[in-house]
N, C-alpha and C positions, 0 to 999 in steps of 0.2 A: 167648063167642068173643073171644079177644084179637086186636088189630089187627096191623099189620105189625111185624115184629121188626127192621126196618131201623134201624141205630144209627150207622153210620160210613161215611165216604168217604175212602179212602186212596190215595195214589200207589202204583202197583204196583212202583215202582223204589226211591224214596227214603223211602217210608212217611210222607210228609207228610200231615197230616190237613186235611180241608176241611169247611166248614160245610155240613151236609146240608140246611139250610133255604134255601140259595142255589144258583143254577145255576152249575155249573162244567163245563168241557169236559175238559181234560187238565192235567197238572201243568205249571205255567209254569216250574218250576225245572229239571226234567230232561226235559221234553217226552215224558212217558210216560203211558199210560192210567191213569185212576182206577178203583178197584174198590170196589164197595159191600160193606159188612160188616153182620152181623146178630147179635143176641143169641141165640146158639145154645146150648141146654141139652139135657141128656139128656131125651128125650121119646119118645113113640110117634107113628107117623104119623097115627093117628086123632085125636090132639089138635092136629094142625096142619093137615092137609089138609081142604079143604071137599069131601067126597066127592059132594055133590049138584051140583057145578059141573063140567061136562064141557068145560071150556076150560083154557088154561094158568093161568087165574086161580084154579083149585082150590088152587094153591100161593101164594095172595096174601099169606099171612103171611110168606113167605120172599122177598117181592118188595118193591121200594122205595116203591110208592105208598101213602101213609099214609091219605088220604081216598078211600074207594072211589068217591065221586062224580066223581073225576077220571079214572077208568078209561075209556079209549076202546077198546072191544072190538068186533070183528066176528065173534067166535066162534073165534078162533085157538087152536091147541093141541089136546091130547088126540087126536093123530093115531094111526092104527092101527100096531101092530107086527105085521107079517104073517109067519107062518112060511113059509119058502121051502123046502119039503121036497124038491121034485124036483131043484132045483139043488144043494142040500146033498148029496143022494145021488150026483149025477153027479160032484161035486167030492170026495166022500169025507170030508166033515166031519160032526161030530155034529149040530150045530144051526145053522141060518142064519135070521136074521130081517131083514126090510126095514122100516125106519121110513119110512112114506110121508108125507112132508111136502108133497107136491103137493096134499093135501086141505085145506090151510090157505086162508083168504081170500087173494085175489090170487094164489093158486096156488103159494106157496112158503113155506119156513121163515122168510123175511124178515119175514113178518107178525108173528111172535113178538117179534122185537127192535124193530121199528118201533112196534108197539102199546105196548110198554113205554116206549120213548123218548119217544113223543108224550104218553103218559099222564103221565109224570113231569114232562116239560117243561110240560105244561098245569098241573100242580099248582104249579109254580114260576113261573107267569105268562107262559109263552111260547106263541105261536100262529103264528109264521111260521118256516118251516124250509127248509133246503137240503140237497142230497145229491148226490155224484157216484155213478153207478151203472152196472153192467154190464147192468141190466135189472130184475131182481126187486126189489131194494131200492127202486128208483124207483117201481115199481108200488105197493109197500106204502106208501111215504111219501105218495104222491098220495091213496091210499084213506083212510088214517088221518087225514091232515090234513083231508080233506073231511069225514070223520065227526065231527071235533071243531070243524068250522066254521073251520078254520085255512087257512093259505096255504102252498103248497109250490113250491119251485124245484128242478127236476131237471136235472142235467147228465149226458149220456150220450155215449159214443163213437158216431161215425157208423155203425160196423159193428154196432151193437145191432139185433137184429131189430125190424122195424116194429111188431110186436104190442105190445111193451113201450112204445114211443113213443105208440101210439094209446091204450093202457091209461091212461097217465099223463094224456094230454090229456082223455080222457073224464072223469077224476076231477077235472079242473079245474086241474091243475098247469101251471106255466110250464116248458116243456121247451126246453133248449138242447142242440143236437148239436155235438160237438167232435171234430175230427180227432185220432186217436191212441187211446190206451188209457184206462182209468179214471183213470190218473195225470194225464193231460193234462186230463181232465174235471174232476178235483179242482183243478187249477191254475187253470183258467178260473173255476171257482166261487169260489175264494179271491180272484181278481182282482175279480169282481163284488160280492163280499161283504167288501170291504176294511174297511168300518167296522163289520163284525159285526152288521149290522142283522137278519140272519137267524140262526136257531139251527142250527148245523152238526151234522147227524145222521150224519156220516161214520163208518165203521166204527172203533169204539174211540176216536174223538175226542170222544165223550161216553160216560158210564159205564153207560148203562141198556139199550142194545141187548143187551149181554152178559147182563144179568139175564133178559131175555126168552128168549134162546137157551138159557140154562141149564136152562130147563124141559124141554127134550128129555131131559136127563140124569135128571131126576126121573121123567119118564114112562117111560123105558126101564126104570129100576129098579122102579117100581111095576108095570109090565106084566109084568115077569119075577119078580114076587113077592119083590122086594128081594134078588134074587140077580143080581149084575152079570155081564155077558158077559166073555169072555176078550179079545175084540178088538172095537173099534169102528173102522170105516173111514169116513173123512169127507173130502169134497171141500173143499179148502182154498184159498180166495182170500185174503179178509181174516182168516179163522180164528176169528171170534167164536164160532161154534158149537162148534168143537173145544175152545176154552178154556172155554166155558160149561159143556159137559157135564162136563168134569173138575172145574170149580168145584162143580157140583152134587154130585158124588160125594164131594168132600172135606167139604162141608157135611153130607151124610148120615152120614158117618163120625163127625163131631163130635157129632151128635145121637144116635148109637147106632142108626140105622136099618139100618146094615150094619156088619159087624165087620172088613172088609178090602176093599181095592180091587184086584181081580185084573186089571183091564182095561188092555190096551195100546192106546193111541190112535195111529191111523195117519192121516197127512196125505197126500192124493192131489192131485197137480198134473199138468199136461201137460208133455210134453218141450219144448214151445215157450215155456214160462214156468214155471220150476221153482226159484224162489229158496229155498223151504223145503227142497226135496230136496237142493239143492246145499249148503246150510248144514248140514243133518243129516249128510251124507256127510263133511263136513269137521270135524264136531264143534263148530261155532260156536254161540254163544248169541244170535245176531242174524242178519239176512239182508241181503245186499248187494242193491242195486237191480239188477233184471234189465233190461238196457238195451235189448234188442230183442225185446219180447214178440210172439210170432207170433199171428196171428188163429187162432181156434179155434171149433169148434162149441159148446164149453162156455164161453160168455161170462163166466160167474162165476169162472172160473179164470184169467182174463187179468189178474192183479194183479201188477205188477212188483215191488212192495214193500209189504207189509202194515204199517200203523202199529203194530199190536200184535205185531210179529215176535218180540220177546223173550218175550212170553207164549206164543206158539205153540211156540217152541223149548223153553221151560221145561216146557210140558205134555208134549211128546214125550219129553223126558229123564226127567221125574218118573215117567211111566207106563211107562217102558221100551218105548216105542213105536217107530215108524219113519216114514219118508216115502218115497213111491213116485211115480214119474212114468210116465204112459202116453201112447201116441201117439194121433193122431186115428183111425187105422185100428183101434187097440185099442178105442176107445170105440164106434165104429160097429158093430164085430163083436159086442161085448158087448151093445149095445142090441138087436140083432136076435136073438142067441142067447137072451137072457133073456126077451124078449118071446115068442118061439116056445115056450119051455119053461114059462114061468110065467103067460103071459097078462097081463103087466104091462109097460106102456110107460114106460121110464125117461127122465128128462131126460138131456141129455148129461153133466151133472155126476154124476148117479146111475150112468150107464153107465161113467164113469171109475172110480168106486168098485168096481164089479163087475169091471172089467178088472184093476184093481190087486189085488183079492182073488185072482183067478185066477193072477196073476204070483206072488203071495206063497205060494200053495199049491204052485205048481211049484217054488219055491225052498225049500220046507219051512219057511217062516217062519210059516205057519199049520199047526197040527197036526190030525190027524184027530179028536182029542178036544176041540178048541176049540169054544166057542159064540161065534158071530160075529154082529155087527149091522152092517149096511150102511145108509147114509143116502141116500135119494133126496130131494134137497133141494127139488125142485119139479116142476111139471107140464111135460111135454114139448111141450105144444101151442103155447106161445109161441115155440118154437124151430123151427117147421116149415120156415121159409125156410132155416135152417142145415142141416137134415138131409134135406130132400126132394130 
């Protein structure tokens, strides 16, 4: 068994190369995210995947941790891809699947990225971390930092449901509540971390959360027998998962695991904070700051400007995808309708995705012959004070 095929770390904008044996956050020249690269050769999945491992680490050869002793895992990944047949029939589409990320440790897809970021930081000698969060990422960092006997500092908006705050405190994190959105939480974190004594795990301000999130793409492909869906609809705040899934598909294409990528990637936001939707409608390759983000039941979507905005827009354009905004009423209606039909309780972000799918079908942007995957990014139970 060969080890990790990780070989390079490049700026996503200027292509500057960085030493993979040292810790780097983002490109100091153009202030853009760094992206990991691999020695990708024509191969067969069985020569790369560890089929006996039922976590995201089954793809460890395609991940950046070189020494497996540094892996900090709580069993994240390999979540179910559920056929949603009754809703598909009601909507008149060929096939619909739900990727259930609420089954991850700490209850969300954030476990993937944070497990990866903490593991690689550990390999590079880091043990103290900080993060601004709308909830789920903070829960994940608190848990994985505890698992590796590290220290975590979590900054979250005051409007974040108390379940997330309690979750972080139970895991031993130092929690700071900040008035405003995740942007203000990030600004307060930077103020307290002025001398960079803590490792900043903010979305795409370090390279490796992206690598954890990309495993969703590998799983979707594998679970569909290496036949990609026509549409993937994704709730987009920081956008790491959207970018990561697309990155995984491109890597698989290079290795010959698939012969083309038919998938259109769709970003979903709320009408109260929709910088990606606005930029997509204007044909921009970046996002403006959304100056007055409204509070929402979907805390993870209240992101006024993603650090990786250029990568988000690049993914949408390359995939010939789109961006859709939904209202609070849309989300609540979709949550109840989907629960009654399928017996599945969606998080607000997952409900936003289902609402967006309904809108796209109504506008004939999704066709009856399409095979569609929607992502439920987390458990709804931490949001109960938002939705009850």
